[in-house]
N, C-alpha and C positions, 0 to 999 in steps of 0.2 A: 312519050311526051304528047303525041297527038291526042290520045284519049284524055290526058289531063287537061290540055287546052280546051277540048270540047266540053269537059265538065265545068271548067271555069266560065266558059261562055254561057252555058245553060244557067249556071248559078247567077250570073250577072243579070239575066233576064228576069229573075225573080223579083228584083227591086221595082220592076214596073207593075207588078201585080196589084199592089194596094190601090193605085190610081185607077186601073182598069176595073177592079172590083167595085170601087166607089162609083164610077161612071155608070156601071151596069145596074147599080142598086136602085136608081131613081130614073123616071122618065118625065119629060115636060110635055104637058098637054094643055094648050091655051094658058090660062092663068093658074092652073092647078098643077101640083107636083104629086104624082102617084107613086107610092112606094110599092115595089114589086114584092109580092108575097114570098116568104121564105121558101126556098126550094128544098125538095127532098134530096138533092144532089149537092155535095160540097167538094170543092177542089181547093187544096191548100198547098203551099210550098214552104220550104225551110232551107236555111243555109247556115253553116257553122265553120268556125276556124278553131282548131285545137292544137295544143303544143305537142301532142302525141296521140295517135289513133290507137287506143287500147280496145281490143275486143276479146271478151271472155278472159281478161287478165293479161293477154299477150299483145305486145306492140306489133302493129301491122306496118309501121313506117320506120323501123330501125331507130325508134326513140326520137323521131324528128316530127315537125309539124305537118298538118294535113288540112286540106280544104274539103268540105263535105256538103251535101245537100240533096234535095229530092222533091218529088211531088206526090201528093196523096189524094185519092178519090174516096169519098165515103157516102153511102146511102143512109137515109134516116132509119131504115129497117135493119141496119147492122152490117151489110156487106161493105167491104173496103178493098182497095187495091192500090199499089203504089210502086214507085221506082226510087232508088236512093243510090248515090255514088260517093266514093271517097278516093283520094289519092292514096297509094300504097307503095311499098317497096319490098315486102317480105319474100315474095317469090324470086325476085332478082337477087336479094341478099342471100337466099338459100342456094343460089346457083342452079335452080331448075328452070329459070326463064332468062333469056337474053334481054327481054324488055317486057314488063308487065306492071304498068304504073297505075292501073285503075281497077277498083272494085265496083261493080255495077250490080245491084241487087233488085230483083223483082219479086213481088209478093201479093197475095190476096188472101182473104179470110172472112170470117163472120164473127162478130162479137155482140154481146147483149148483156143484160142484167137480169137477175131473178131474185125472188124472195126479198129480203131487206138487206141492202148493202153488199150483195154478192154480185159478181160479174164473171163472164167467161169469154174466151177468145180461142178460136181454132183456125188454122190456116196452113199455107204452103209458102216456103221461102226458097228462092233460087239465088245462090251466090255465083256471080260470073266474074272471071278474071281474064279478059282478053289480052293477048300478047303473043310474043314469039317464044316458044319453049324449046328447051334442049331436047334432042332426040331421045325418046324412051322415057321422058319424064311424065309423071302424072299431073295433069292440070289441077289447079286449085278449085275448079268448079264443083259446087256442092248443092245437093237438093235436100231440104229438110221439111218435115211436117211438124206441127207443134200444137200444143194445147195448153191453155192457161186458165186458172181459176183464181179469183181474187175476193177478198173480203175487206171492205173499206180501203185502207192504204197498204195492205199486205197482199202480195201475189206469189203464186207458185206456178212455174212454167216448165214444161218438159218438151224438148226438141229431139227428133229422131231422124237420123240420116238414112237416105235411101240407097246409098252406094258410096263411091269414092268421096272422101271427106277431107277437104283442105289439103289436098296433095297426097293423102294416104290412100292407096288403091284398095279396092275390095273391102271397104270398111262399113258395109251395111250394118245397121244396128248400133252404130256409135251414137251416143246420146249426150245431151247437156241438160242438167237440172239447175234451175235458177230460182232462188228464193230471195225476194226483194221487198223492201219497205220504202215508201215514199210519203213523207208527211209535210204538208204545206202549213206553215205557221200562220194563223189568221192575221190579216191586215198588215202583213210585213213584206209580201212578195218573196219570202224566203222559203225554200223547200229543202228539207233534209232527206238524205237517202242512205240506205245500207243494203248490201248485197252479198250473197254467198252463191257460188256456182261450182258445179262439178262436171268436167268434161271426161267422159269415159269412152275410150276407143275399143272397138270390137273388130274381130277378123284376124286371120293368120298374118296378113300383111303388116298390121300394126305391131304384132309381136316380133315379126321378122325385123322390121325397122328398129324396134327397141333393142334388139340384140346387136345391131350394127352401130347404132347411135347410143351413147351412154344415157341411161335413164329410160323413162317410158313416156309415151305421149299423153297418158292419162294424168290429170292434175286437178287441183281445186283452186279457185280464186276468190278473193275478197275485195270489197270496195266500200269506202265511205265517201259521201259527196254532199255538197251544198250548192244551191243555186240562188241567184237573186235577180228578180225582174226589174229592170230600169226602163220604163216606158216602152215595153215590147222587146227590148234587147236583154237577153238572159245571159248573165255571166256565171260561170261555174268553176268550182274547184273540187277535184276528186283525188283520192289516194287509192291506188290499186296495187294488189300484191298477189302472187301465186306461191304454191309450194312445189312448183316444177324445179327439178334439180338443176343447179347452176352447172354450165358446161355440158349439158345434155341435149335433149331433143329440141329445146327452144332457145338454143344459143346459135346466133348467126355465124356465118363464115368469117365475119369481121370481129368475132369474139364478144358481141353484145349479148348480154343475158336479157332476152326479150320478155321474160316473165318476172323480172325483179320488181321490188317495190318502187313505185314512182308516183309523183304528183302531176296532175294534168290541169292546165287552165283552158277554158273554152269561152267562146262568145257565140251566141246563136240568135237567130231571128226567124219567126214564122210569119207567113203572109196569107 
């Protein structure tokens, strides 16, 4: 709960950023107003409320709402870094943590464009799940490297795990393939999205767990989405589903099928 309260406090501070940014954008000198030249450095913030935190098709909050947000730094030459957080419950729901209510991610990378309408993105992402864990349990902390290539509004991304992966030990080589499309309808503020992903676990530990828990940790997920921008507030509706076996690896101790088909509402704002 302390981590969640800290996240809420940080997110609340985001609402002050527009005024600070506007104040810093101009300076008064005698009768003249001088506009500060655009900087090579950009810092932005974001905050969201969602009815269910779905990641790679799996509910991270036991099909309950979540508050999320973060900060991003970007350089005009392509380097970026950021931190992002969300309330969660999946580790406690799985019985491996007495208390672990926060996901806190840190990442950095480089992205740019080439040729005509092509772009790429390479980077590193660290998922952190602070909390109190049951003795002998593997923490959810995960390290991934990733690469993305895009053409216009279509992207393909490959993520590769460097070790323990979302609580599965010795899972180096576990990967996630993401094929997504995002199309903004001109002059409407509406963006339509479609996504297919495949999470493939590697390592003897994943096979061992699959033998104990019905089904396999490997699965595919699908999503359709639509968002609408209303004066900077983005409202979203998405439907997500996986082919993970019901009653298996992604069923919580409370009997919730965390990979079932579900609709999610969201509201977000960037600063």
